[in-house]
N, CA, C and O of each residue as an XYZ file, in Angstrom:
856
protein
N      94.186     53.751    128.535
C      95.262     54.727    127.290
C      94.956     56.508    127.402
O      94.015     57.017    128.011
N      96.062     57.262    126.616
C      95.765     58.661    127.293
C      94.683     58.647    125.774
O      94.595     58.051    124.700
N      94.081     59.597    126.458
C      93.538     60.370    125.352
C      93.632     61.707    124.855
O      93.608     62.498    125.798
N      93.712     62.168    123.944
C      94.122     63.538    123.671
C      92.748     64.542    123.816
O      92.926     65.750    123.972
N      91.483     64.023    123.760
C      90.566     65.851    123.718
C      89.503     65.098    124.527
O      89.072     63.950    124.413
N      89.109     66.440    125.681
C      88.482     65.757    126.970
C      87.486     65.986    126.714
O      87.755     66.850    125.879
N      86.142     65.935    126.719
C      85.389     65.415    127.435
C      84.429     66.618    126.899
O      83.497     66.643    126.095
N      84.956     67.430    127.561
C      84.312     68.965    127.499
C      85.064     69.829    126.130
O      84.579     70.886    125.728
N      86.245     69.237    125.529
C      86.799     70.021    124.343
C      86.166     70.028    123.039
O      85.818     70.883    122.226
N      86.134     68.242    123.173
C      85.288     68.236    121.778
C      84.244     68.660    121.245
O      83.238     68.084    121.661
N      83.974     69.851    120.088
C      83.094     69.773    119.521
C      82.147     68.989    118.850
O      80.998     69.402    118.695
N      82.545     67.818    118.406
C      81.408     66.553    117.925
C      81.570     65.541    118.654
O      82.652     65.147    119.091
N      80.306     64.961    118.865
C      81.069     63.822    119.957
C      79.427     62.900    119.389
O      78.435     63.223    118.736
N      79.926     61.609    120.115
C      78.913     60.272    119.722
C      79.162     59.708    121.119
O      80.140     59.377    121.790
N      77.809     59.748    121.255
C      76.841     59.513    122.708
C      76.529     58.116    122.460
O      75.681     57.940    121.586
N      76.984     57.131    122.988
C      76.311     55.890    122.919
C      75.326     55.736    124.762
O      75.723     56.090    125.872
N      74.239     55.191    124.424
C      72.981     54.376    125.352
C      72.288     53.383    124.912
O      71.434     53.336    124.027
N      72.910     52.230    125.902
C      72.272     51.112    125.997
C      71.876     50.497    127.237
O      72.082     50.706    128.432
N      71.115     49.511    126.411
C      70.659     48.847    127.849
C      70.345     47.347    127.582
O      69.661     47.159    126.575
N      70.657     46.406    128.185
C      70.532     45.091    128.252
C      68.931     44.154    127.987
O      68.024     43.948    128.794
N      69.056     43.758    126.623
C      67.824     42.908    126.243
C      67.346     41.800    127.169
O      68.227     41.071    127.624
N      65.871     41.523    127.578
C      65.488     40.703    128.083
C      66.022     40.498    129.876
O      65.910     39.356    130.320
N      66.439     41.327    130.596
C      67.265     41.191    131.514
C      66.800     40.928    132.488
O      67.518     40.413    133.345
N      65.635     41.133    132.714
C      64.485     40.308    133.535
C      64.150     39.209    133.264
O      63.377     38.795    134.127
N      64.396     38.256    132.228
C      64.309     37.165    132.134
C      65.940     36.019    132.847
O      66.074     34.852    133.215
N      66.703     37.030    132.736
C      67.937     36.228    133.661
C      67.918     35.514    134.664
O      67.597     36.282    135.571
N      68.074     34.423    135.118
C      68.398     33.616    136.201
C      68.280     34.491    137.271
O      67.245     34.572    137.933
N      69.650     35.400    137.560
C      70.350     35.976    138.735
C      70.177     37.954    138.176
O      70.690     38.288    137.109
N      69.787     38.506    138.632
C      69.657     39.857    137.878
C      71.424     40.127    138.532
O      72.219     40.642    137.745
N      71.730     39.893    139.418
C      73.084     40.231    140.051
C      74.376     39.315    139.298
O      75.456     39.822    138.993
N      74.125     38.310    139.144
C      75.446     37.841    138.274
C      75.138     38.734    136.891
O      75.950     39.524    136.411
N      73.529     38.400    136.228
C      73.888     39.127    134.931
C      74.703     40.481    135.005
O      75.495     40.721    134.093
N      74.565     41.276    135.926
C      75.074     42.725    136.586
C      76.415     42.601    136.102
O      76.842     43.049    135.038
N      77.088     41.907    137.032
C      78.582     41.235    137.144
C      78.916     40.861    135.724
O      80.107     40.982    135.438
N      78.388     40.579    135.102
C      78.824     39.974    133.469
C      78.590     41.247    132.493
O      79.273     41.439    131.487
N      77.659     41.994    132.870
C      77.888     43.246    132.232
C      78.787     43.979    132.583
O      79.494     44.183    131.596
N      79.086     44.390    133.268
C      80.467     45.086    134.564
C      81.803     44.657    133.381
O      82.335     45.339    132.505
N      82.020     43.306    133.798
C      83.134     42.846    133.104
C      82.865     42.739    131.637
O      83.904     42.445    131.046
N      81.982     42.854    130.952
C      82.261     43.317    129.448
C      82.945     44.679    128.961
O      83.842     44.957    128.166
N      81.832     45.624    130.081
C      82.261     47.119    130.011
C      83.834     47.106    130.152
O      84.539     47.487    129.217
N      84.260     46.749    131.105
C      85.609     46.659    131.560
C      86.406     46.546    130.299
O      87.060     47.470    129.815
N      86.317     45.550    129.890
C      86.741     44.406    128.706
C      86.923     45.545    127.749
O      88.055     45.646    127.278
N      85.717     46.726    127.240
C      85.601     47.280    126.219
C      86.280     48.417    126.466
O      86.720     49.034    125.496
N      86.497     48.909    127.773
C      86.670     50.015    128.144
C      88.647     50.081    128.087
O      89.213     51.127    127.770
N      89.430     48.802    128.445
C      90.524     48.994    128.321
C      91.197     48.228    126.935
O      92.296     47.676    126.878
N      90.176     48.376    125.831
C      90.658     47.881    124.674
C      90.590     49.081    123.935
O      91.456     49.414    123.126
N      89.414     49.844    124.236
C      89.128     51.106    123.161
C      89.261     52.671    123.917
O      88.766     52.811    125.035
N      89.804     53.574    123.389
C      89.811     55.147    124.043
C      88.373     55.324    123.950
O      87.609     54.650    123.259
N      87.921     56.809    125.112
C      86.844     57.047    124.990
C      86.680     58.881    125.382
O      87.615     59.547    125.828
N      86.085     59.114    125.257
C      85.790     60.521    125.647
C      85.210     60.945    127.494
O      85.444     61.836    128.310
N      84.238     59.495    127.421
C      84.052     58.873    128.690
C      83.774     57.535    128.516
O      83.071     57.097    127.605
N      84.280     56.913    129.319
C      84.152     55.260    129.191
C      83.375     54.636    129.502
O      83.099     54.619    130.701
N      82.713     53.895    128.667
C      81.260     52.926    129.055
C      80.680     52.541    130.525
O      81.129     51.599    131.178
N      79.696     53.330    130.933
C      79.761     53.019    132.659
C      78.439     52.559    133.145
O      77.751     53.367    132.522
N      77.499     51.768    133.879
C      75.915     51.846    134.127
C      75.603     52.389    134.524
O      76.464     53.116    135.020
N      74.098     52.820    134.873
C      73.366     54.054    135.154
C      72.623     53.563    135.914
O      72.778     53.012    137.004
N      71.440     53.867    135.050
C      70.504     53.735    136.423
C      69.795     52.156    136.082
O      69.968     51.862    134.899
N      69.173     51.281    136.735
C      68.769     50.224    136.000
C      69.202     48.805    135.012
O      70.223     48.179    135.298
N      68.651     48.539    134.279
C      69.796     48.150    132.727
C      70.736     48.606    131.968
O      71.619     47.920    131.454
N      70.545     50.162    131.827
C      71.176     50.848    131.291
C      72.906     51.619    131.728
O      73.543     52.051    132.689
N      73.011     51.375    130.182
C      74.787     52.002    130.299
C      75.017     53.243    129.240
O      74.121     53.678    128.517
N      76.586     53.820    129.277
C      76.623     55.427    128.572
C      77.635     55.115    128.605
O      78.101     54.351    129.449
N      78.580     55.921    127.170
C      79.303     56.579    127.325
C      79.404     57.743    125.889
O      78.482     58.344    125.337
N      80.764     57.757    125.608
C      80.865     59.392    124.836
C      82.130     59.249    123.768
O      83.199     59.632    124.243
N      82.184     58.748    122.374
C      83.551     58.743    121.784
C      83.714     60.082    120.739
O      83.074     61.095    120.456
N      85.023     59.404    120.344
C      85.165     60.814    119.302
C      84.778     61.200    118.209
O      84.600     62.331    117.754
N      84.582     59.650    117.570
C      84.746     59.208    116.079
C      83.861     58.104    115.954
O      84.040     57.154    116.717
N      82.579     58.046    114.806
C      81.235     57.537    114.559
C      82.676     55.927    114.135
O      81.973     54.940    113.917
N      83.664     55.662    114.047
C      84.658     54.273    114.030
C      84.397     53.838    115.610
O      83.696     52.827    115.647
N      84.750     54.299    116.856
C      84.937     53.732    117.858
C      83.245     53.634    118.299
O      82.801     52.564    118.716
N      82.252     55.004    118.146
C      81.051     54.670    118.841
C      80.160     53.076    118.188
O      79.277     52.399    118.714
N      81.048     52.898    116.538
C      80.022     51.475    116.204
C      80.854     50.552    117.000
O      80.266     49.682    117.642
N      82.352     50.634    117.056
C      83.351     49.477    117.706
C      82.744     49.148    119.350
O      82.540     48.104    119.970
N      82.592     50.525    119.656
C      82.615     49.490    121.228
C      81.448     49.116    120.880
O      81.573     47.897    120.997
N      79.840     49.380    120.351
C      78.984     48.789    120.785
C      78.749     46.927    119.981
O      77.882     46.096    120.249
N      79.677     46.858    119.180
C      79.685     45.338    119.112
C      80.902     44.420    120.315
O      81.233     43.281    120.646
N      81.091     45.340    120.499
C      82.598     44.363    121.549
C      81.986     44.441    122.563
O      82.399     43.423    123.118
N      81.215     44.937    123.330
C      80.310     44.388    124.040
C      79.418     43.701    124.051
O      79.096     43.086    125.067
N      78.581     43.591    122.586
C      77.814     42.501    122.681
C      78.791     41.146    122.774
O      78.579     40.183    123.511
N      79.930     41.309    121.835
C      80.987     39.577    121.931
C      81.699     39.246    123.402
O      82.214     38.179    123.736
N      81.565     40.598    124.264
C      82.450     40.597    125.706
C      81.228     39.834    126.203
O      81.380     38.783    126.825
N      80.007     40.340    125.945
C      78.667     39.311    126.788
C      78.844     37.412    126.889
O      79.445     36.781    126.019
N      78.458     37.021    127.616
C      77.794     35.332    127.249
C      77.167     35.578    126.660
O      76.703     36.677    126.355
N      76.868     33.977    126.133
C      75.907     33.970    125.123
C      74.001     34.164    125.790
O      73.012     34.246    125.062
N      74.010     34.184    127.030
C      72.984     34.497    126.987
C      72.649     35.615    127.318
O      71.642     35.555    128.023
N      73.052     36.771    127.132
C      73.086     38.277    127.583
C      73.085     38.640    126.178
O      73.454     37.837    125.321
N      72.566     40.171    125.817
C      72.632     40.852    124.949
C      72.391     42.269    125.401
O      71.861     42.612    126.458
N      72.974     43.228    124.210
C      72.748     44.639    124.538
C      72.182     45.693    123.137
O      72.689     45.821    122.023
N      71.203     46.208    123.607
C      70.487     46.678    122.451
C      71.045     48.722    122.594
O      70.690     49.372    123.577
N      71.864     49.342    121.493
C      72.176     51.003    121.489
C      71.953     51.508    120.902
O      71.666     51.067    119.789
N      71.905     52.975    121.221
C      71.866     53.929    120.240
C      72.503     55.160    120.398
O      72.426     55.658    121.521
N      73.241     55.893    119.357
C      74.560     56.627    119.154
C      73.519     57.569    118.815
O      72.355     57.314    118.507
N      74.221     58.952    118.935
C      73.877     60.109    118.623
C      74.624     61.635    118.356
O      74.807     62.552    119.157
N      74.814     61.579    117.578
C      76.126     62.411    116.879
C      75.247     63.992    117.278
O      74.076     64.368    117.215
N      76.689     64.660    117.743
C      76.327     66.374    117.823
C      76.949     66.729    119.180
O      77.968     66.137    119.537
N      76.583     67.337    119.680
C      77.419     67.843    120.858
C      76.777     67.550    122.176
O      75.550     67.481    122.241
N      77.518     67.375    123.216
C      77.451     67.459    124.963
C      77.679     68.464    125.649
O      78.764     69.035    125.544
N      77.157     68.703    126.111
C      76.738     70.266    127.156
C      77.278     70.003    128.490
O      76.854     68.968    129.004
N      77.998     70.596    129.080
C      78.043     70.256    130.345
C      77.266     71.260    131.196
O      77.497     72.469    131.174
N      76.715     70.916    131.639
C      75.112     71.819    132.521
C      75.912     71.908    133.724
O      75.985     73.094    134.045
N      76.676     71.005    134.695
C      76.879     71.670    136.200
C      77.361     70.030    136.661
O      77.261     69.168    135.788
N      77.744     69.736    137.680
C      78.679     68.281    138.342
C      77.647     68.009    139.438
O      76.806     68.792    139.880
N      77.831     67.009    139.712
C      76.818     66.222    140.881
C      77.588     65.260    141.679
O      78.584     65.034    140.991
N      77.657     64.647    142.640
C      78.110     63.182    143.049
C      78.328     62.111    142.496
O      79.168     61.295    142.875
N      77.480     61.973    141.387
C      77.614     61.380    139.829
C      78.649     62.008    139.075
O      78.577     61.349    138.038
N      79.517     62.793    138.902
C      79.547     63.321    137.987
C      79.591     64.124    137.172
O      78.666     64.811    137.605
N      80.032     64.823    135.989
C      79.174     65.789    134.904
C      78.231     65.702    134.751
O      77.952     64.557    134.397
N      77.271     66.448    134.825
C      75.925     66.529    134.522
C      76.007     67.252    132.734
O      76.620     68.252    132.362
N      75.198     66.355    131.973
C      75.276     66.615    131.048
C      73.829     66.731    130.049
O      72.729     66.269    130.349
N      74.060     67.226    129.223
C      73.014     67.714    128.660
C      73.538     67.693    126.676
O      74.711     67.468    126.379
N      72.788     67.878    125.907
C      72.714     67.917    124.689
C      72.322     67.533    123.793
O      71.531     66.600    123.930
N      72.701     68.116    122.048
C      71.971     66.912    120.578
C      72.388     65.594    120.778
O      71.421     64.860    120.575
N      73.303     65.010    121.058
C      74.145     64.058    121.234
C      73.332     63.203    122.025
O      72.880     62.118    121.658
N      73.156     63.792    123.220
C      72.449     62.527    124.034
C      70.468     62.314    123.343
O      69.676     61.415    123.059
N      70.533     63.593    123.378
C      69.060     63.787    122.635
C      68.779     62.958    121.230
O      67.644     62.738    120.808
N      69.698     62.640    120.736
C      69.666     61.795    119.462
C      69.838     60.433    120.044
O      68.835     59.757    120.273
N      70.743     60.088    120.239
C      70.806     58.945    121.362
C      69.949     58.088    121.549
O      69.935     56.937    121.113
N      68.930     58.795    122.435
C      67.423     58.094    123.176
C      66.987     58.010    122.202
O      66.514     56.926    121.859
N      66.963     59.020    121.420
C      66.033     58.572    119.898
C      66.175     57.359    119.375
O      65.317     56.493    119.207
N      67.359     57.348    119.115
C      68.177     56.154    118.272
C      67.899     54.373    119.115
O      67.558     53.284    118.652
N      68.256     54.849    120.499
C      67.638     53.802    121.528
C      66.211     52.984    120.891
O      66.015     51.916    120.312
N      65.354     54.142    121.358
C      63.980     53.824    120.937
C      63.550     53.157    119.619
O      62.861     52.136    119.618
N      64.046     53.863    118.314
C      64.333     53.562    116.742
C      64.564     51.857    117.143
O      63.811     50.930    116.844
N      65.334     51.820    117.603
C      65.916     50.199    117.763
C      65.372     49.629    118.288
O      65.635     48.543    117.773
N      64.523     49.387    119.234
C      63.664     48.952    119.838
C      62.345     48.703    119.718
O      61.553     47.991    120.337
N      62.230     49.803    118.332
C      60.751     49.469    117.634
C      60.782     48.839    116.705
O      59.839     48.171    116.282
N      62.123     48.954    116.096
C      62.719     48.085    114.890
C      62.640     46.845    115.381
O      61.757     46.116    114.929
N      63.283     46.486    116.114
C      63.316     45.432    116.593
C      62.416     44.093    116.416
O      62.683     42.946    116.059
N      61.232     44.753    116.827
C      60.171     43.975    116.354
C      59.726     43.128    114.669
O      58.865     42.371    114.221
N      60.871     43.814    114.240
C      60.576     43.992    112.675
C      61.417     42.864    112.208
O      61.092     41.972    111.425
N      62.797     43.081    112.944
C      64.290     42.737    112.687
C      64.712     42.107    114.178
O      65.474     42.665    114.968
N      64.325     41.354    114.301
C      64.485     39.975    115.727
C      66.520     40.426    115.829
O      67.204     40.808    116.779
N      66.685     40.288    115.143
C      68.927     40.814    114.895
C      69.210     42.081    115.401
O      70.191     42.287    116.116
N      68.371     42.991    115.059
C      68.795     44.350    115.478
C      69.017     44.633    116.882
O      68.473     44.042    117.815
N      70.057     45.808    116.987
C      70.619     45.955    118.026
C      71.072     47.298    117.786
O      71.009     47.926    118.843
N      71.441     47.901    116.970
C      71.952     48.962    116.836
C      71.449     50.434    115.762
O      71.426     50.521    114.534
N      71.127     51.351    116.724
C      70.495     52.362    115.592
C      71.499     54.114    115.573
O      71.629     54.546    116.718
N      71.814     54.568    115.029
C      72.137     55.919    114.840
C      71.378     56.789    114.363
O      70.558     56.482    113.498
N      71.531     58.412    114.965
C      70.989     59.160    114.389
C      71.818     60.209    114.758
O      72.323     60.427    115.859
N      71.922     60.956    113.521
C      72.691     62.255    113.248
C      72.212     63.482    112.480
O      71.525     63.449    111.458
N      72.550     64.292    112.946
C      71.863     65.451    111.785
C      72.140     65.706    110.536
O      73.271     65.715    110.050
N      71.329     65.877    110.089
C      71.096     66.022    108.206
C      70.721     64.386    107.635
O      70.192     64.304    106.527
N      71.059     62.877    108.554
C      70.254     62.067    107.769
C      69.092     61.579    108.138
O      68.371     61.873    109.091
N      68.960     60.706    107.190
C      66.888     60.671    107.447
C      67.055     58.704    107.522
O      67.919     58.113    108.169
N      66.089     58.123    106.767
C      65.592     56.722    107.503
C      66.630     55.812    106.658
O      66.737     54.586    106.691
N      67.633     57.085    105.614
C      68.574     55.801    104.773
C      69.902     56.136    104.873
O      70.693     56.009    103.938
N      70.219     56.607    106.088
C      71.378     56.443    106.692
C      72.183     55.217    106.235
O      71.917     54.064    106.572
N      73.088     55.545    105.519
C      74.171     54.156    105.570
C      74.988     53.385    106.520
O      75.391     52.223    106.463
N      75.115     54.162    107.270
C      75.233     53.595    108.378
C      74.758     52.795    109.445
O      75.362     51.877    110.000
N      73.029     53.448    109.808
C      72.099     52.220    109.881
C      71.885     50.895    108.698
O      70.953     50.105    108.846
N      72.605     50.803    107.835
C      71.811     49.983    106.472
C      72.868     49.330    107.206
O      72.399     48.414    107.881
N      74.427     49.485    107.362
C      75.424     49.133    108.285
C      74.983     47.971    109.485
O      75.060     46.754    109.656
N      74.698     48.648    109.878
C      74.193     48.190    111.163
C      73.134     46.962    111.294
O      73.434     45.859    111.751
N      71.820     47.341    110.808
C      70.964     46.221    110.516
C      72.090     44.960    109.998
O      72.253     44.311    111.031
N      72.785     44.428    109.097
C      73.267     43.673    108.592
C      74.605     42.955    109.598
O      75.025     41.798    109.636
N      74.952     43.979    110.221
C      76.226     43.936    110.976
C      75.709     43.051    112.154
O      76.215     41.956    112.395
N      74.453     43.692    113.033
C      74.028     43.266    114.343
C      73.459     41.601    113.757
O      73.918     40.531    114.155
N      72.431     41.771    112.797
C      71.958     40.301    112.265
C      72.863     39.621    112.401
O      72.905     38.611    113.104
N      74.076     40.263    111.478
C      75.169     38.836    111.739
C      75.783     37.903    113.088
O      76.014     36.709    113.275
N      75.889     39.047    113.821
C      76.161     38.521    115.194
C      75.362     37.933    116.142
O      75.717     37.224    117.084
N      74.015     38.353    115.756
C      72.776     38.126    116.367
C      73.158     36.573    116.181
O      72.546     36.014    117.091
N      73.725     35.794    115.598
C      73.293     34.364    115.306
C      74.688     33.688    115.871
O      74.907     32.490    115.696
N      75.847     34.768    116.738
C      76.710     34.261    116.703
C      76.528     33.043    118.261
O      75.634     33.277    119.073
N      77.136     32.265    118.390
C      76.922     31.642    119.649
C      78.327     32.059    120.541
O      79.255     32.786    120.185
N      78.122     31.289    121.897
C      79.333     31.909    122.744
C      81.029     32.003    122.105
O      81.948     32.770    121.820
N      80.682     30.872    122.139
C      82.229     30.651    121.357
C      82.521     31.685    120.451
O      83.318     32.554    120.803
N      81.995     31.727    119.329
C      81.721     32.491    118.129
C      82.426     33.755    118.476
O      83.477     34.094    117.932
N      81.645     34.641    119.663
C      81.857     35.335    119.785
C      83.266     35.969    120.454
O      83.648     37.137    120.382
N      84.013     34.669    121.225
C      85.153     34.604    122.123
C      85.768     34.926    120.714
O      86.381     35.994    120.697
N      85.747     34.442    119.886
C      86.675     33.813    118.465
C      86.824     34.850    117.691
O      87.773     34.840    116.907
N      86.218     35.618    117.716
C      85.483     37.462    117.401
C      86.685     38.605    117.944
O      87.571     39.319    117.474
N      85.930     38.176    119.548
C      87.154     38.926    120.336
C      88.365     38.720    119.960
O      89.001     39.595    119.372
N      88.968     37.287    120.303
C      90.542     36.932    119.979
C      90.988     37.530    118.588
O      92.118     38.008    118.489
N      90.116     37.513    117.499
C      91.157     37.999    116.384
C      90.614     39.840    116.314
O      90.986     40.767    115.595
N      90.132     39.797    116.839
C      89.866     41.571    116.960
C      90.994     42.065    117.847
O      91.324     43.248    117.773
N      91.736     41.062    118.855
C      92.669     41.584    119.762
C      93.795     40.760    119.196
O      94.395     40.103    120.047
N      94.222     40.643    117.952
C      95.026     40.261    117.179
C      95.884     38.985    117.516
O      97.078     38.762    117.319
N      94.797     38.143    118.142
C      94.925     36.396    118.067
C      95.642     35.490    116.972
O      94.938     34.960    116.113
N      96.599     35.353    116.974
C      96.360     34.001    115.801
C      95.557     32.646    116.372
O      95.252     32.317    117.518
N      95.301     31.861    114.780
C      93.909     31.236    114.974
C      94.354     30.114    116.112
O      93.740     29.860    117.149
N      95.753     29.427    115.577
C      96.577     28.742    116.819
C      96.095     28.562    118.128
O      95.544     27.637    118.725
N      96.693     30.452    118.591
C      96.043     30.440    119.919
C      94.494     30.475    120.506
O      93.804     30.106    121.457
N      94.458     31.071    119.448
C      92.368     31.054    119.966
C      92.190     29.294    120.078
O      91.918     28.991    121.239
N      92.246     28.523    119.490
C      92.032     27.033    119.261
C      92.759     26.705    120.545
O      92.066     26.115    121.374
N      94.170     26.995    120.928
C      93.951     26.238    122.146
C      93.486     27.178    123.327
O      93.828     26.600    124.358
N      92.882     28.327    123.630
C      91.960     29.128    124.411
C      91.091     28.243    124.681
O      90.833     28.018    125.864
N      90.465     27.564    123.692
C      89.067     27.083    123.908
C      89.180     26.113    123.614
O      88.210     25.672    122.998
N      90.519     25.014    123.855
C      90.543     24.013    123.914
C      90.079     22.892    122.404
O      90.347     21.694    122.508
N      89.598     23.259    121.474
C      89.629     22.548    120.260
C      90.759     22.938    119.430
O      91.781     23.545    119.748
N      90.166     22.206    117.649
C      90.985     22.425    117.147
C      91.444     23.319    116.301
O      90.322     23.586    115.869
N      92.387     24.270    115.465
C      92.319     25.031    115.374
C      91.534     25.178    113.780
O      91.173     26.220    113.232
N      91.437     23.978    113.350
C      90.441     23.646    111.733
C      89.305     24.298    112.295
O      88.759     25.283    111.798
N      89.006     23.792    113.217
C      87.445     24.009    114.056
C      87.088     25.934    114.371
O      86.058     26.534    114.067
N      88.333     26.501    115.055
C      88.525     27.591    114.977
C      88.574     28.375    113.510
O      88.488     29.601    113.445
N      88.700     27.658    112.527
C      89.171     28.543    111.048
C      87.740     28.062    110.728
O      87.098     28.939    110.152
N      86.980     26.783    110.962
C      85.628     27.125    110.494
C      84.690     28.461    111.002
O      84.095     29.411    110.494
N      84.923     27.974    112.143
C      84.006     29.418    112.585
C      84.450     31.033    112.176
O      83.772     32.035    112.399
N      85.676     30.979    111.568
C      86.417     32.426    111.431
C      85.473     32.718    109.876
O      84.897     33.678    109.363
N      85.719     31.329    109.546
C      84.524     31.752    108.055
C      83.582     31.906    107.799
O      82.999     32.139    106.740
N      83.219     31.749    109.117
C      81.489     31.204    109.016
C      81.220     32.958    109.866
O      81.430     32.998    111.078
N      80.851     34.038    109.273
C      80.830     35.223    110.091
C      82.042     36.005    110.039
O      82.301     37.025    109.400
N      83.101     34.952    111.273
C      83.642     36.307    112.205
C      84.979     36.755    110.851
O      85.668     37.725    111.164
N      85.176     36.359    110.020
C      86.229     36.903    109.360
C      85.061     38.631    108.809
O      85.359     39.810    108.996
N      84.015     38.154    108.259
C      83.348     39.211    107.891
C      83.058     40.031    108.444
O      83.192     41.152    107.954
N      82.498     39.849    109.789
C      82.645     41.303    111.102
C      83.638     42.011    110.440
O      83.543     42.962    109.665
N      85.028     41.147    111.040
C      86.482     41.573    111.279
C      86.906     42.782    110.069
O      87.375     43.905    110.255
N      86.572     42.138    108.867
C      86.634     43.147    107.659
C      85.636     44.050    107.802
O      86.090     45.047    107.240
N      84.541     44.322    108.214
C      83.671     45.637    107.814
C      83.568     46.593    109.517
O      83.062     47.706    109.664
N      84.245     45.688    110.662
C      85.019     46.738    111.267
C      85.802     47.735    110.800
O      85.467     48.920    110.812
N      86.873     47.298    110.371
C      88.412     47.448    110.031
C      87.873     48.704    108.337
O      88.454     49.775    108.166
N      86.734     48.201    107.359
C      86.385     49.063    106.172
C      85.623     50.697    107.246
O      85.641     51.662    106.481
N      85.176     51.017    108.346
C      84.756     51.741    108.556
C      85.807     52.808    109.040
O      86.782     52.474    109.714
N      85.512     54.375    108.586
C      86.866     55.319    108.598
C      86.674     55.726    109.984
O      85.571     55.894    110.504
N      88.036     55.906    110.676
C      87.918     57.423    111.785
C      87.107     58.401    111.514
O      87.050     59.381    112.258
C-alpha cells in the first residue's frame, strides 16, 4: 500500500517495540521465528506503516506508525496472526523519531518515540506479573498512569489472551471483511459455531478496534 508520509517527514510518530512471550519454552526456536515472520508479513500486508514491522535482535521486533489507531491495530493483529502456542508483548511510544545516520541495516534511529516505547514494554512486562493477560502499554508525553488508552489496552488484551487459535483466526477473518459463512468453510465448521465464537468476544474486539479514532 502506498504511504503518503515518510518516516523522515512525519512530525509525530508511534514507535512499536515487541518481543515474543515465553519464546524459550517453544519446542523449536527456528519454527517459532518462522511463525513470527509470517505473522509480521500478515500485518504488513494489511496495514500501512511509516516503517513496517520487522524482527530486530533476538526475539524483538519493531515498527513505526503514523497514528495511534494503526499502532494499536498492528499490535493486536500480530497476536491474532500468531499460532495459539505463541504470543507477543508490546510497548508503544508517542513522539518524534530522529534519523541520526545509516548503516548496513538501514536508518539509525533515536528520539522520544523509541525511548517511550522501551519504557512502555518494560512497564507491560512488570504489570503482566499482576495482570497475566496484559500484553501492551503506551507511554505518551503528558499522560500519566491513568491514561485511558492503557485502560483500553488492559481490557482488550485480557479479552484476546482468552482466545484460542480458532477465535484468533475467526477474528482475523472478520477484520478482513469475510462473511461468517466463508469463515465457517475455511475452518471446516458450521456457520452457527462461528457465530457463537463471534458472540463470545470476537465481535467486542472488532467493535473496539473500529471505535479507536485515527
